[in-house]
Structures are given as structure tokens and as C-alpha cells.
C-alpha positions in Angstrom: 34.2 -42.7 43.1 32.4 -39.5 42.5 34.7 -36.6 41.4 33.5 -34.1 44.1 34.9 -30.5 43.8 37.4 -29.7 46.6 36.3 -26.2 47.1 33.4 -25.9 49.6 31.3 -23.5 47.5 31.7 -25.6 44.4 31.0 -28.8 46.3 27.7 -27.4 47.6 26.8 -26.2 44.0 27.7 -29.7 42.7 25.2 -31.2 45.2 22.4 -28.9 44.2 23.0 -29.3 40.4 22.8 -33.1 40.8 19.7 -32.8 43.0 21.4 -34.7 45.8 21.0 -32.2 48.6 18.0 -33.8 50.2 19.9 -37.2 50.4 23.0 -36.0 51.9 22.4 -38.1 55.0 22.1 -41.3 52.9 25.1 -40.4 50.9 27.2 -39.8 54.1 26.0 -43.0 55.7 27.1 -45.0 52.6 30.4 -43.0 52.5 29.7 -41.7 49.0 30.5 -38.2 50.1 33.1 -37.0 52.7 32.0 -36.0 56.2 33.1 -32.4 55.7 30.7 -32.0 52.8 27.8 -33.5 54.7 28.6 -31.1 57.7 28.8 -28.2 55.3 25.5 -29.1 53.7 23.7 -29.7 56.9 22.3 -26.2 57.5 21.3 -25.9 53.8 19.5 -29.2 54.0 17.4 -28.0 56.9 16.4 -24.8 55.0 15.9 -26.1 51.5 16.7 -29.8 51.5 13.6 -31.4 49.9 10.2 -30.8 48.5 7.8 -28.7 50.5 4.6 -30.1 52.0 2.7 -27.9 49.6 4.1 -29.9 46.6 3.4 -33.2 48.2 -0.2 -32.1 49.1 -0.8 -31.0 45.5 0.4 -34.3 44.0 -1.9 -36.2 46.5 -4.9 -34.1 45.6 -4.3 -34.5 41.8 -3.8 -38.3 42.0 -6.8 -38.7 44.2 -8.8 -36.7 41.6 -7.7 -39.2 38.9 -8.6 -42.1 41.2 -12.1 -40.7 42.0 -12.7 -40.3 38.3 -11.7 -44.0 37.6 -8.9 -42.9 35.4 -6.6 -45.9 35.0 -3.1 -44.5 35.5 0.3 -45.2 37.0 2.6 -42.8 38.9 6.0 -42.6 37.3 9.6 -41.3 37.8 10.3 -38.9 40.6 7.0 -39.0 42.5 6.9 -42.8 42.3 10.5 -43.4 43.5 10.0 -40.9 46.3 7.4 -43.2 47.9 8.9 -46.5 46.5 12.6 -46.5 47.4 13.7 -43.1 48.9 14.1 -42.8 52.7 11.1 -40.4 53.0 8.7 -38.4 50.9 10.1 -35.1 49.5 13.7 -36.4 49.2 13.5 -37.2 45.5 13.5 -33.7 43.9 11.4 -33.3 40.8 10.1 -30.5 38.6 6.8 -32.1 37.7 4.5 -35.0 38.3 4.6 -37.8 35.7 1.6 -40.0 35.2 1.2 -42.8 32.6 -2.5 -43.0 31.6 -4.2 -45.8 29.7 -4.6 -44.4 26.1 -8.3 -45.0 26.2 -8.6 -42.9 29.4 -6.9 -39.8 28.0 -10.1 -37.8 27.4 -11.2 -38.5 31.0 -7.8 -37.5 32.2 -8.1 -34.1 30.4 -11.5 -33.7 32.0 -10.0 -34.1 35.4 -7.2 -31.7 34.7 -9.7 -29.0 33.4 -11.9 -29.6 36.5 -8.9 -29.0 38.8 -8.1 -25.8 37.0 -5.1 -27.0 35.0 -4.4 -25.7 31.5 -2.2 -27.2 28.7 1.1 -25.6 28.1 0.5 -25.7 24.4 -3.1 -25.7 23.1 -1.8 -26.8 19.7 0.7 -29.8 19.7 3.9 -29.4 17.8 7.5 -30.5 17.6 9.0 -33.9 17.6 6.1 -36.4 18.0 5.8 -37.5 21.7 2.9 -39.3 23.5 2.5 -36.8 26.3 1.0 -33.5 27.2 2.2 -31.0 29.8 -0.4 -29.2 31.9 0.1 -26.5 34.5 -1.7 -25.1 37.5 -1.0 -21.6 38.8 -1.2 -21.4 42.6 -0.3 -18.7 45.1 2.5 -20.9 46.3 3.9 -21.5 42.8 3.3 -23.0 39.4 2.7 -26.8 39.3 3.3 -29.0 36.2 2.0 -32.4 35.3 3.3 -34.5 32.4 0.5 -36.9 31.3 1.9 -39.7 29.2 -0.1 -42.2 27.1 3.1 -43.9 26.0 6.0 -44.7 28.2 8.9 -43.8 25.9 9.0 -42.0 22.5 12.2 -43.1 20.7 11.2 -45.3 17.8 13.4 -48.1 19.2 11.8 -47.9 22.7 8.1 -47.1 22.0 6.8 -50.6 22.2 9.1 -52.1 24.8 6.5 -51.9 27.6 2.8 -51.7 27.2 0.4 -50.0 29.6 -1.5 -53.2 30.3 1.5 -55.2 31.4 2.7 -52.4 33.7 -0.7 -51.9 35.1 -1.0 -55.7 35.8 2.2 -55.6 37.9 1.5 -52.1 39.6 2.0 -51.5 43.3 -0.3 -49.5 45.5 1.4 -46.3 46.9 -0.6 -46.4 50.1 1.8 -44.0 51.8 0.8 -41.4 49.1 -2.9 -42.1 48.9 -5.1 -45.2 49.1 -6.0 -46.5 45.7 -3.2 -44.8 43.9 -0.9 -47.1 41.8 2.6 -46.8 40.5 5.1 -49.0 38.4 6.6 -51.9 40.3 10.4 -52.1 40.8 11.1 -54.0 37.6 9.2 -51.7 35.2 10.4 -48.6 37.1 14.0 -49.6 36.6 13.6 -50.4 32.9 11.9 -47.0 32.4 14.6 -45.3 34.2 17.2 -47.0 32.1 15.4 -46.1 28.9 14.9 -42.5 30.0 18.6 -42.1 30.3 18.8 -42.4 26.5 15.4 -41.2 25.4 15.7 -37.6 26.6 16.8 -36.2 23.3 17.7 -32.7 24.4 19.1 -33.5 27.9 22.7 -32.5 27.6 23.5 -33.0 31.2 22.1 -35.9 33.2 22.0 -35.3 37.0 23.4 -38.0 39.3 20.1 -38.4 41.0 19.0 -40.4 38.0 21.8 -42.9 38.7 20.8 -42.9 42.4 17.3 -43.8 41.3 18.7 -47.0 39.6 20.9 -47.8 42.6 18.0 -47.6 45.1 15.7 -49.6 42.8 18.3 -52.4 42.4 19.1 -52.5 46.1 15.4 -52.7 46.9 14.8 -55.7 44.6 15.0 -59.3 45.8 16.9 -61.8 43.6 13.8 -62.9 41.8 12.9 -59.3 40.8 16.5 -58.8 39.6 16.3 -62.0 37.5 12.9 -60.8 36.1 14.5 -57.4 35.2 17.4 -59.1 33.3 15.0 -61.5 31.5 12.6 -58.8 30.5 15.3 -56.4 29.3 16.8 -59.3 27.2 13.4 -60.3 25.7 12.6 -56.6 24.8 15.9 -55.7 23.3 17.2 -53.3 25.9 19.8 -55.6 27.7 22.7 -53.5 26.4 21.1 -50.3 27.8 20.5 -51.9 31.2 24.2 -53.1 31.3 25.5 -49.6 30.5 23.4 -47.8 33.0 24.0 -50.4 35.8 27.7 -50.1 35.1 27.6 -46.3 35.5 25.5 -46.7 38.6 27.9 -49.1 40.1 30.8 -46.8 39.3 29.2 -43.9 41.2 27.2 -45.5 44.0 28.8 -48.9 44.3 25.6 -50.6 43.4 25.8 -54.4 44.2 25.8 -55.6 40.6 28.3 -58.4 39.8 30.7 -58.4 36.9 29.0 -61.6 35.6 25.7 -59.9 35.4 27.0 -56.9 33.5 28.9 -59.2 31.2 25.8 -61.3 30.5 23.7 -58.2 29.8 26.4 -56.7 27.6 26.8 -59.8 25.5 23.0 -60.0 25.0 23.0 -56.4 24.0 25.8 -56.5 21.5 23.5 -56.9 18.5 20.4 -55.0 19.8 19.5 -52.0 17.7 18.8 -50.0 20.9 22.4 -50.4 22.1 23.4 -47.9 19.5 21.7 -45.2 21.6 24.7 -45.4 23.9 27.2 -44.2 21.4 25.0 -41.5 19.9 23.4 -40.1 23.1 26.2 -37.7 23.9 25.7 -35.8 20.6 22.4 -34.0 19.9 22.9 -34.1 16.2 23.7 -37.7 16.0 20.8 -38.5 18.4 18.3 -36.6 16.3 19.3 -38.3 13.0 19.6 -41.8 14.6 16.0 -41.4 15.9 15.0 -40.3 12.4 16.5 -43.3 10.8 15.0 -45.6 13.4 11.5 -44.8 12.3 9.9 -47.9 10.7 9.4 -46.4 7.2 10.0 -43.3 5.0 6.5 -41.9 5.7 7.2 -42.0 9.4 10.6 -40.4 8.9 9.2 -37.6 6.8 6.4 -36.9 9.4 9.0 -36.8 12.2 11.2 -34.5 10.4 8.4 -32.2 9.3 6.8 -32.0 12.8 10.2 -31.4 14.4 11.3 -28.6 12.1 8.0 -27.2 10.9 5.3 -27.4 13.7 1.8 -25.9 13.0 1.7 -22.1 12.7 -0.5 -21.7 15.8 2.0 -23.7 17.9 4.9 -21.5 16.7 3.1 -18.4 17.7 2.3 -19.8 21.1 5.7 -21.2 21.6 7.5 -18.0 20.6 5.2 -15.2 21.7 8.0 -12.6 21.3 7.8 -13.2 17.6 10.6 -12.4 15.1 11.5 -9.3 13.0 11.6 -11.7 10.1 8.0 -12.9 10.8 7.0 -16.5 10.8 9.9 -17.5 8.5 12.3 -16.1 11.1 10.6 -18.3 13.8 11.1 -21.4 11.8 14.7 -20.5 10.9 15.4 -20.0 14.6 13.9 -23.4 15.4 15.8 -25.2 12.7 19.1 -23.5 13.8 18.5 -24.6 17.4 17.8 -28.2 16.3 20.9 -28.6 14.2 23.1 -26.7 16.6 
């Protein structure tokens, strides 16, 4: 059961922090939250429950622009799940639009973003090496963000788990979003969600909406898809991660996962290197050093450490425009302190 605060104000704050406000009706129907909390949240849901039509329209326009430019890409995460498994568009809260682009199509994707008045967050890449770029668009109704990925996950143990081509080959059309726009299928979406739980290096608090994503995906699958998910996780070395996340999801949302399924996955994951992510993920220091040690060779480790602690000067000045009274050395010292803290 979910430990919901008993004080009304704190209970509402809990719903908002965990991004569950738009799905209060679903949670009440499944008796995950008490009736008093659903009734209390009702007026707030009507005023600010989900994403506005302006956000949904923006996402549709951007994805249609990629489609019209023949950029091979897949919708990921919040936007995908909003149309794939949630009761209605706008109920899966998100801060940005995540897109996985075929690596060979990245230049074409950048052309589309520039043509639609987007600008990159950082003109000079820096920091821990990741295969994504964040772009933004300033509109009168607000600032929009897009994360354009050319690799699904960035932890050394998860980089090669799923290729673009295999995901694209199993993609589903999100026709309720826009014709000709494609996203991950249920199997790959669930494995991505599971890996994301442990691949977000600096996420110190994971909202419960991430577990609800897994619950809704699992419930939407037929038995064949569930078996495919288990087999693929076992083949790619993430069975232990899948077991752990599904167990968490079941504990909170009573996801219909059997004890035998969890035991099978946990046993297969006992000796998987990626399973170590479970024990280190709660500590930033341990997560950082485990990722460093997981790189394939010393050259890759040195490059990761150097880029994480000492990004290019132009990136540092762009990242910290307020500067430091100790100059560039002060900026690097501040960055190193934040990383090891």
C-alpha cells in the first residue's frame, strides 16, 4: 500500500510531487487512494489536472515536422505512454518531449529543430557523455523542451541493450497523436522504463508516476507480450532490473505479476552485472564510480571522468553564466564539489 500522508494539505502535495494528480480518478477506481483524497483533489484536478491543449498541440506539430522531413524516429517515455496506455491524452505529466532518432538521421533532426525555431540548450556539449541533446522553443504560452536521443540509455552496462533498428522494427503507430508518427511498442517501452529507473544518475527522488507507467504497460500486455518481455530482459542481461522494478510496482499499485515470475527473473538476474545498479542507485557517489568502473577499458574511464569533471571551457561559461570570483578554476571546483557531494 502507498504511505499517503493523513493531513489533507500534505496529501495533496504528495499527489502533485508524484505527478499523480491527473490520474486521481483511475487511482480511486482501483482503490489505490482513499475516497476522501479523491474528493479533496477533485477541484484541483479540474483546474490544473493535466497537460494543456497547447502542450499537446506543440508535440503534435513537432512530430509531424519530423515525419514530413522523413526523419526516422520513435516517441519515448511520457508522450508515448500518454497515448499508449493512459486513459486519455494529457494525463501523463512530463516536462519535455523525448524522441529516439536513428543515429544516421541526427543531422536531419537538427535541421528540423532549427527550422521550427528551436535552439540547443548548450551550443558546446559537456559533462558526463550522453547520447542526447536538449533543445528548447520559447513561445508566448511558455518554454518547450525536446530531448533528442540517438541512443536509448547511457550507462555503460545499458548502452547496447536495445538497438534503434530492433525497436523501430516493432514500433506502433500513434494514430491518436498523428498519422505516421511511431513510438516504442509495449515490450520495449517497459524495458526502457525499467532501465531508466536506474540510469538517471542524478535523480535522487523517483516519482511514483514512473511505477504507474510500468503498471499500466504490464496490464496492457497480453500473455505473449509479457513472455517476450521476460525473454528479452533475460537475453540482454536486465532480468534482475526487471524483477526489482516489477516488485516495486506490484507493492505500490498491485500490478498482477506472479511470485513465480518475479522469482524466475530474480534468479536469472543474480549474476548479471547490471543487477549491481540496484544496490548502488540510491547513492550518487556509488552510482558515479560504478558507472566509471563499468566502462569497457581505461581509456573510456579516463574520458568519462575528464568530461564529467572538466568539460570544455565554452561549455562551462555557458552553463554557469554568473561566473565565479575565482574565475574558471572556481567554476571547475564548484562542479567537482557538486559531483562528489
